[in-house]
Steps between C-alpha positions, in 0.01 A plus 500: 500500500710272723630621834866615495758319710578631846834631378338676203237655725775624731689657211181680388423620854165324479406450865149377412639223276745405774212462747303281256800281422582448864137421579510242219798328661802662336818439702601840634873430511531304176814576297559598141802393290725748685391375839296815567169496681210715383576738785857544377368565147273771642792644695724510191243716323408696816138385468375617838140374478608154390769484767248604765254231391766230503659604829167524680411156366817356653760531224852435629687833511832314546468247216809526279539441129798336332716813536409533867263795477191500721208746502643661813859521368396623155256761630764627738781507246289674233330749727147363450400653828132403524570136428801505733287628787247223438773234509630645825154474654471139388814333625787623284826340612726799570807276502437344160756578232521513122741322268775740607433403865380853561188630674244714320653809661825472303374526138229754583761728657677501164179567307414808702153417635510706817167400653563134433835528679325671791233227511753216503706667771190554714403136444830393653715387206868479599666818372848346516423174319785417256423327168732271305650802323609616846272804484254639753202719414712806585781393269260418217327838529836677477668282237208454258271792587512828308598705803201729458236606749328160519820315578607768745173444685548123490851528643360726771226246583748213518743696718224607738388137520846407629677382184872450565665784307842332526396155375718453191435295188688182412794703372531695824353821353272686740180690418686827557776403258242408235318830554823694464606303194169592333503861614177461701562792738161507672514128570861537615391766750221276631743212554759715674235647730398142586851403602660372182876477535653782299858378494637189339773285647784376283331161510176649362672707234763259376289186522229679308759586233624139491147376445443745216827389341378141522164593352669674206719193451189284468382727218830435321463125531715462810452359845331697780816604681655843550757636744620835628844537662536811716736652753418782740165548326660541156433251222824358365345254255175346386463177309262227389523129433638466144512124456242524220727735304846357580438130565737553792356310797686731740344815353283563804383849593707515820820380327450744216454783751821398679689495170366841398573659838854357510571636151363840601715515814805340341518262794367159604447633853134587561521541877224709648259431215156342497317297238124526452363207301153438365527131592682284754864485380625156407801348683734601216399865528501493878857364500612761246352778710687374807828473306466851359435659838129575470379552855122496467257308280125570477256318274130548425381155390595196707575147388153410626353767271695362205446130559159471323660650189817293498705797623627372835860401578413363846589145393853610403546672835390180674736288291797728565441479875583128492854356520666464159456124500122540538442765234343427163810618310821296525764707681846350557833620636772361267839638621681508164828699489714585195840333528799732491292815538452733795192459713217685324395711795858575601569614143204736519619646829846554357365666188292738710801594710704582189216707354476696823874570517613848372 
């Protein structure tokens, strides 16, 4: 019977076959069609004996496959504790990240492997590392965990290790807010005891609402923009970008909120109000807010955040800052007057005076 390949021997946990193959000259870090080494194959199947044989023979614990998993990252993420400990003893790169740009500590905190979390913390993995979903290990444990005893213990471990209990996700939602939203009372108590802020500012509350409005608009086929218009802590109007539904290029979230609030109040005067927008308002909306009397504008996502997705209006701001003659749109003053008629503005002033007279 012919000798199996190194990868096949790893999958079968056949340490003796691995030793023979290596002695015969097999390349220890050769790759299969997925880019995985034999050690990663052993790690996938939690084949401890095979992993031990390969690691002790010099297998690379940091070698990544095509989806950026390595033996160290995979063992950590899946809670394969014995293999993880071996990788840590043999040069695991604690700063290496997976395809989500997260450390091993983040996914394992979700999956509830308490001792693996403890091991990674003790090894020195950064407890506040943020992945490309804008989540830390603490956030992932709270958002995706089941809230039971294992995840309570994991949250406790992370907090005791110094995890920032007020570090919010990309939408500005804190661990405490997520715990409260999910009804995770024990975890909530742990966070509060560790110094989590228990009160939300208007910025936190209303910007969070604007972001959720934008997210719901995406689900309806719209653009990722929502706005909340409030005064003295009371919401007067909420709105989203409705260009997809109306084909009206001015149907921006902020303008729609202004329109709704003005209708509600029966007045175009919105003095004392504030607008909370999911994204940086465009110049049109900013001008409308000034004209309507809005006194404060807060936004969650900047033009820099939006630029990679084609959602920045920075270029328009820059263009509008130039003199008319230098702007991309032709703007001309042509002083036409209607012969034999009163001056337009004077006529308006006169009409207003008559309307105001008893």
